[in-house]
C-alpha positions as a Python dict, from the first residue, in 0.01 Angstrom:
ca = {
    (1, 'M'): (0, 0, 0),
    (2, 'W'): (228, 136, -262),
    (3, 'D'): (163, -128, -497),
    (4, 'A'): (-39, 99, -755),
    (5, 'T'): (222, 372, -742),
    (6, 'F'): (507, 202, -782),
    (7, 'A'): (314, 13, -1090),
    (8, 'A'): (275, 307, -1218),
    (9, 'L'): (607, 451, -1223),
    (10, 'S'): (800, 103, -1311),
    (11, 'P'): (661, -150, -1586),
    (12, 'A'): (926, -384, -1423),
    (13, 'A'): (743, -363, -1109),
    (14, 'R'): (367, -408, -1246),
    (15, 'A'): (503, -674, -1403),
    (16, 'A'): (659, -845, -1086),
    (17, 'L'): (312, -796, -882),
    (18, 'D'): (108, -953, -1161),
    (19, 'A'): (328, -1266, -1153),
    (20, 'G'): (353, -1249, -732),
    (21, 'D'): (710, -1245, -788),
    (22, 'A'): (828, -1072, -431),
    (23, 'A'): (1200, -1069, -505),
    (24, 'A'): (1156, -875, -854),
    (25, 'A'): (886, -650, -696),
    (26, 'F'): (1139, -559, -444),
    (27, 'D'): (1431, -488, -656),
    (28, 'A'): (1193, -265, -911),
    (29, 'M'): (1047, -81, -668),
    (30, 'H'): (1375, -5, -474),
    (31, 'A'): (1538, 105, -839),
    (32, 'V'): (1238, 371, -865),
    (33, 'L'): (1363, 492, -482),
    (34, 'D'): (1737, 490, -625),
    (35, 'D'): (1619, 764, -899),
    (36, 'A'): (1495, 1003, -609),
    (37, 'W'): (1819, 908, -390),
    (38, 'A'): (2026, 1024, -630),
    (39, 'E'): (1837, 1383, -656),
    (40, 'V'): (1865, 1423, -307),
    (41, 'A'): (2226, 1383, -307),
    (42, 'R'): (2271, 1617, -601),
    (43, 'V'): (2054, 1893, -443),
    (44, 'L'): (2226, 1875, -103),
    (45, 'V'): (2458, 2137, 7),
    (46, 'P'): (2835, 2016, 96),
    (47, 'G'): (2759, 1850, 504),
    (48, 'G'): (2420, 1857, 430),
    (49, 'F'): (2192, 1537, 592),
    (50, 'A'): (1981, 1296, 429),
    (51, 'C'): (1712, 1174, 700),
    (52, 'V'): (1513, 859, 586),
    (53, 'N'): (1220, 715, 802),
    (54, 'I'): (1150, 359, 640),
    (55, 'G'): (979, 53, 787),
    (56, 'D'): (1083, -315, 672),
    (57, 'A'): (746, -489, 545),
    (58, 'T'): (626, -803, 602),
    (59, 'R'): (387, -955, 335),
    (60, 'T'): (272, -1283, 173),
    (61, 'L'): (319, -1272, -191),
    (62, 'G'): (350, -1554, -444),
    (63, 'R'): (211, -1769, -133),
    (64, 'R'): (512, -1714, 83),
    (65, 'F'): (527, -1491, 422),
    (66, 'A'): (849, -1302, 388),
    (67, 'L'): (1036, -974, 541),
    (68, 'H'): (1150, -756, 285),
    (69, 'P'): (1433, -516, 456),
    (70, 'N'): (1346, -178, 310),
    (71, 'H'): (1585, -18, 542),
    (72, 'A'): (1874, -226, 429),
    (73, 'R'): (1834, -151, 60),
    (74, 'V'): (1748, 228, 127),
    (75, 'A'): (2094, 256, 292),
    (76, 'L'): (2256, 73, 29),
    (77, 'G'): (2078, 319, -226),
    (78, 'L'): (2177, 610, -47),
    (79, 'Q'): (2547, 509, -63),
    (80, 'R'): (2524, 402, -401),
    (81, 'A'): (2427, 779, -466),
    (82, 'G'): (2750, 886, -285),
    (83, 'L'): (2626, 980, 48),
    (84, 'T'): (2799, 852, 384),
    (85, 'L'): (2573, 658, 613),
    (86, 'L'): (2592, 743, 955),
    (87, 'P'): (2460, 596, 1294),
    (88, 'E'): (2089, 586, 1244),
    (89, 'V'): (1791, 579, 1473),
    (90, 'L'): (1577, 272, 1561),
    (91, 'W'): (1206, 412, 1643),
    (92, 'R'): (1012, 199, 1837),
    (93, 'K'): (663, 274, 1806),
    (94, 'P'): (425, 239, 2133),
    (95, 'T'): (161, -27, 2050),
    (96, 'N'): (-159, -124, 2217),
    (97, 'A'): (-156, -485, 2060),
    (98, 'P'): (-272, -742, 2300),
    (99, 'T'): (-66, -960, 2109),
    (100, 'K'): (299, -970, 1982),
    (101, 'F'): (309, -1234, 1736),
    (102, 'L'): (183, -1330, 1375),
    (103, 'G'): (86, -1719, 1310),
    (104, 'S'): (-47, -2017, 1516),
    (105, 'G'): (-18, -1893, 1868),
    (106, 'M'): (165, -2134, 2122),
    (107, 'L'): (283, -2388, 1909),
    (108, 'P'): (642, -2407, 1793),
    (109, 'A'): (771, -2291, 1471),
    (110, 'G'): (441, -2160, 1363),
    (111, 'A'): (427, -1772, 1448),
    (112, 'Y'): (666, -1468, 1354),
    (113, 'I'): (780, -1209, 1564),
    (114, 'T'): (538, -857, 1532),
    (115, 'Y'): (714, -586, 1403),
    (116, 'E'): (669, -275, 1632),
    (117, 'H'): (959, -38, 1482),
    (118, 'E'): (1115, 164, 1206),
    (119, 'Y'): (1421, 310, 1112),
    (120, 'V'): (1544, 650, 1063),
    (121, 'L'): (1869, 647, 816),
    (122, 'V'): (2093, 938, 821),
    (123, 'A'): (2344, 984, 576),
    (124, 'R'): (2563, 1320, 468),
    (125, 'K'): (2685, 1437, 204),
    (126, 'G'): (3088, 1467, 202),
    (127, 'G'): (3247, 1540, 538),
    (128, 'P'): (3112, 1768, 812),
    (129, 'R'): (2981, 2081, 734),
    (130, 'A'): (3211, 2396, 729),
    (131, 'F'): (3044, 2732, 867),
    (132, 'S'): (3151, 3054, 758),
    (133, 'R'): (3193, 3357, 988),
    (134, 'A'): (2877, 3473, 865),
    (135, 'E'): (2710, 3129, 987),
    (136, 'R'): (2855, 3120, 1306),
    (137, 'P'): (2589, 3328, 1474),
    (138, 'R'): (2287, 3103, 1308),
    (139, 'R'): (2463, 2788, 1424),
    (140, 'A'): (2501, 2932, 1799),
    (141, 'A'): (2121, 3057, 1807),
    (142, 'G'): (2016, 2704, 1674),
    (143, 'A'): (2167, 2508, 1955),
    (144, 'Y'): (1942, 2275, 2143),
    (145, 'F'): (1917, 2211, 2510),
    (146, 'W'): (2205, 1954, 2682),
    (147, 'E'): (1924, 1723, 2803),
    (148, 'E'): (1743, 1746, 2460),
    (149, 'R'): (2080, 1614, 2318),
    (150, 'N'): (2109, 1314, 2539),
    (151, 'Q'): (1741, 1208, 2427),
    (152, 'W'): (1761, 1340, 2043),
    (153, 'F'): (2092, 1171, 1989),
    (154, 'S'): (2019, 812, 2106),
    (155, 'D'): (1993, 538, 1890),
    (156, 'V'): (1637, 446, 2016),
    (157, 'W'): (1352, 678, 1989),
    (158, 'D'): (1060, 501, 2212),
    (159, 'K'): (845, 792, 2288),
    (160, 'L'): (696, 895, 1984),
    (161, 'P'): (383, 730, 1898),
    (162, 'G'): (263, 684, 1542),
    (163, 'A'): (58, 947, 1355),
    (164, 'P'): (-331, 883, 1267),
    (165, 'Q'): (-359, 789, 906),
    (166, 'A'): (-606, 970, 747),
    (167, 'R'): (-715, 926, 399),
    (168, 'G'): (-532, 1023, 139),
    (169, 'G'): (-514, 1129, -245),
    (170, 'G'): (-643, 914, -503),
    (171, 'G'): (-849, 720, -270),
    (172, 'R'): (-551, 585, -62),
    (173, 'A'): (-650, 442, 287),
    (174, 'R'): (-338, 565, 439),
    (175, 'T'): (-89, 827, 397),
    (176, 'G'): (228, 717, 570),
    (177, 'A'): (227, 1001, 765),
    (178, 'F'): (480, 1009, 1067),
    (179, 'P'): (432, 1236, 1361),
    (180, 'F'): (518, 1596, 1387),
    (181, 'E'): (789, 1526, 1651),
    (182, 'L'): (988, 1313, 1435),
    (183, 'P'): (1076, 1565, 1149),
    (184, 'F'): (1076, 1839, 1411),
    (185, 'R'): (1361, 1673, 1597),
    (186, 'L'): (1557, 1602, 1271),
    (187, 'I'): (1512, 1941, 1181),
    (188, 'Q'): (1663, 2106, 1490),
    (189, 'M'): (2009, 1829, 1508),
    (190, 'Y'): (2109, 1871, 1137),
    (191, 'S'): (1973, 2199, 1005),
    (192, 'L'): (2039, 2603, 1101),
    (193, 'P'): (1768, 2839, 1146),
    (194, 'G'): (1752, 2971, 782),
    (195, 'D'): (1850, 2668, 626),
    (196, 'T'): (1636, 2480, 351),
    (197, 'V'): (1453, 2182, 377),
    (198, 'L'): (1381, 1943, 118),
    (199, 'D'): (1094, 1687, 165),
    (200, 'P'): (1099, 1471, -193),
    (201, 'F'): (792, 1282, -26),
    (202, 'A'): (555, 1569, 84),
    (203, 'G'): (242, 1364, 160),
    (204, 'T'): (23, 1565, 384),
    (205, 'G'): (317, 1794, 474),
    (206, 'T'): (443, 1734, 839),
    (207, 'T'): (786, 1730, 745),
    (208, 'L'): (731, 2087, 588),
    (209, 'A'): (496, 2230, 884),
    (210, 'A'): (748, 2142, 1087),
    (211, 'A'): (1051, 2325, 910),
    (212, 'A'): (837, 2622, 892),
    (213, 'A'): (751, 2581, 1290),
    (214, 'S'): (1148, 2568, 1329),
    (215, 'G'): (1195, 2884, 1150),
    (216, 'R'): (1341, 2686, 815),
    (217, 'S'): (1239, 2720, 457),
    (218, 'S'): (1115, 2432, 303),
    (219, 'V'): (1064, 2258, -34),
    (220, 'G'): (837, 1932, -85),
    (221, 'V'): (769, 1781, -355),
    (222, 'E'): (479, 1537, -408),
    (223, 'R'): (313, 1357, -711),
    (224, 'D'): (-36, 1315, -601),
    (225, 'A'): (-189, 1708, -644),
    (226, 'A'): (-503, 1562, -419),
    (227, 'L'): (-278, 1568, -136),
    (228, 'A'): (-258, 1960, -139),
    (229, 'P'): (-520, 2043, 66),
    (230, 'A'): (-357, 1842, 369),
    (231, 'V'): (-63, 2002, 323),
    (232, 'A'): (-215, 2346, 347),
    (233, 'A'): (-394, 2256, 652),
    (234, 'A'): (-56, 2139, 798),
    (235, 'L'): (92, 2459, 716),
    (236, 'A'): (-219, 2645, 871),
    (237, 'A'): (-121, 2504, 1186),
    (238, 'A'): (243, 2562, 1166),
    (239, 'P'): (254, 2892, 1391),
    (240, 'A'): (47, 2729, 1688),
    (241, 'A'): (274, 2430, 1648),
    (242, 'G'): (587, 2615, 1691),
    (243, 'R'): (506, 2813, 1966),
    (244, 'A'): (378, 2543, 2161),
    (245, 'R'): (658, 2339, 2062),
    (246, 'A'): (870, 2618, 2216),
    (247, 'A'): (666, 2663, 2513),
    (248, 'A'): (694, 2291, 2585),
    (249, 'R'): (1078, 2296, 2527),
    (250, 'W'): (1149, 2582, 2780),
    (251, 'A'): (927, 2404, 3063),
    (252, 'A'): (1067, 2080, 3019),
    (253, 'H'): (1412, 2314, 3047),
    (254, 'L'): (1301, 2472, 3334),
    (255, 'A'): (1175, 2155, 3507),
    (256, 'F'): (1488, 1996, 3455),
    (257, 'A'): (1710, 2266, 3596),
    (258, 'A'): (1529, 2261, 3905),
    (259, 'A'): (1524, 1912, 3964),
    (260, 'R'): (1901, 1932, 3899),
    (261, 'A'): (1928, 2268, 4175),
    (262, 'G'): (1708, 2021, 4390),
    (263, 'S'): (1972, 1733, 4388),
    (264, 'G'): (2221, 1989, 4447),
    (265, 'R'): (2404, 1981, 4106),
    (266, 'P'): (2273, 2294, 3966),
    (267, 'L'): (2363, 2411, 3619),
    (268, 'R'): (2651, 2638, 3575),
    (269, 'H'): (2562, 2894, 3305),
    (270, 'L'): (2318, 3107, 3206),
    (271, 'H'): (2108, 3171, 2898),
    (272, 'A'): (2121, 3538, 2775),
    (273, 'S'): (1763, 3521, 2913),
    (274, 'G'): (1917, 3442, 3298),
    (275, 'H'): (1778, 3098, 3286),
    (276, 'P'): (2034, 2834, 3391),
    (277, 'V'): (2164, 2602, 3111),
    (278, 'M'): (2427, 2325, 3118),
    (279, 'T'): (2679, 2448, 2872),
    (280, 'R'): (2801, 2786, 2764),
    (281, 'Q'): (2684, 2708, 2404),
    (282, 'E'): (2347, 2704, 2528),
    (283, 'S'): (2379, 3086, 2604),
    (284, 'T'): (2238, 3229, 2298),
    (285, 'L'): (1988, 2936, 2234),
    (286, 'T'): (1656, 3068, 2041),
    (287, 'L'): (1352, 2886, 1968),
    (288, 'W'): (1154, 2978, 1692),
    (289, 'A'): (785, 2991, 1514),
    (290, 'P'): (640, 3119, 1234),
    (291, 'A'): (439, 3450, 1280),
    (292, 'G'): (204, 3335, 1007),
    (293, 'V'): (140, 3112, 715),
    (294, 'A'): (-12, 3269, 413),
    (295, 'A'): (-83, 3114, 72),
    (296, 'V'): (115, 3331, -246),
    (297, 'G'): (-4, 3076, -467),
    (298, 'S'): (-165, 2697, -533),
    (299, 'T'): (127, 2514, -401),
    (300, 'A'): (313, 2788, -219),
    (301, 'W'): (314, 2959, 106),
    (302, 'E'): (513, 3242, 287),
    (303, 'S'): (595, 3268, 641),
    (304, 'T'): (823, 3494, 852),
    (305, 'A'): (981, 3336, 1155),
    (306, 'A'): (1004, 3502, 1462),
    (307, 'P'): (1200, 3417, 1803),
    (308, 'V'): (983, 3302, 2042),
    (309, 'A'): (1034, 3485, 2405),
    (310, 'P'): (1158, 3256, 2699),
    (311, 'P'): (962, 3245, 2979),
    (312, 'P'): (1087, 3569, 3233),
    (313, 'A'): (1382, 3468, 3460),
    (314, 'P'): (1324, 3469, 3827),
    (315, 'P'): (1447, 3775, 4020),
    (316, 'E'): (1759, 3734, 4198),
    (317, 'P'): (1732, 3671, 4564),
    (318, 'A'): (1708, 3966, 4765),
    (319, 'Q'): (2017, 4055, 5007),
    (320, 'P'): (2018, 4135, 5340),
    (321, 'A'): (2038, 4513, 5441),
    (322, 'A'): (2407, 4444, 5606),
    (323, 'A'): (2528, 4248, 5269),
    (324, 'K'): (2421, 4545, 5053),
    (325, 'A'): (2567, 4785, 5258),
    (326, 'A'): (2887, 4577, 5262),
    (327, 'A'): (2862, 4522, 4912),
    (328, 'T'): (2813, 4918, 4850),
    (329, 'T'): (3133, 5014, 5060),
    (330, 'A'): (3316, 4735, 4848),
    (331, 'S'): (3246, 4885, 4506),
    (332, 'T'): (3321, 5271, 4584),
    (333, 'G'): (3653, 5158, 4774),
    (334, 'G'): (3499, 5329, 5097),
}
């Protein structure tokens, strides 16, 4: 789907595609992307993260069917740009396809495995990020729930469906869009509220919307101007998406806490709202959403993030009258 784009950017890619030389086209296309990874490495803050969603490709070129390992080549490009590779995520996309192979059916040596996964590569600029005294409250407010950590930092994500592929700019039949939840998770995992998120391939604006919904600033770079209306629509939907996602996170957490309490293993710490949490680090956790998004130019928007109030905590259970009297006597020294 990206042949025309790469051919326009790289004479070498165009020549290789015209010649049906898959290996040369693969190298030329990734040479274009190497420039992007170098720029990402330049603008990242020390300790900042680069997360790249990339799928490998199977295609027939020059009458030969082959796999082209994009994720391995992008990982190499990130390394060459000076970034340090960290463990990646295997995103296994649910599918309703009735068949799990390509090729000739039940006869040996004539079918190929069907690809149902993509990768989220993770790389860091330098060593772990250092936090100043002034940044520590922001870091504490950006905490996630204990059970979210266990799910998000797993190396396999298998509950995220793919995103609808609406027609993109320039007559493209597909946009390469991913679901809102994918960048939303990564933004929670690797940035603080108030940080700036860069998307060097902004597309339809999903990452920009997820950043706004998370109380982060963002910058998107996109060469296809025809996608600007899609970006504007995504950002217009960000306030509602942020509020809905915050409400869903609280609802999931409270269900988790109730299940723990019901099994005789109640959570031992309290959030500032009075709700139980697993760890002390969650005590000032704050979920954010933009109060609104307004255009301030043809390709610029402004929003103000606001904390989303957690659900009211249940009242303390009433004490029997005798217990109240004893407590009063003890507190007054009688």
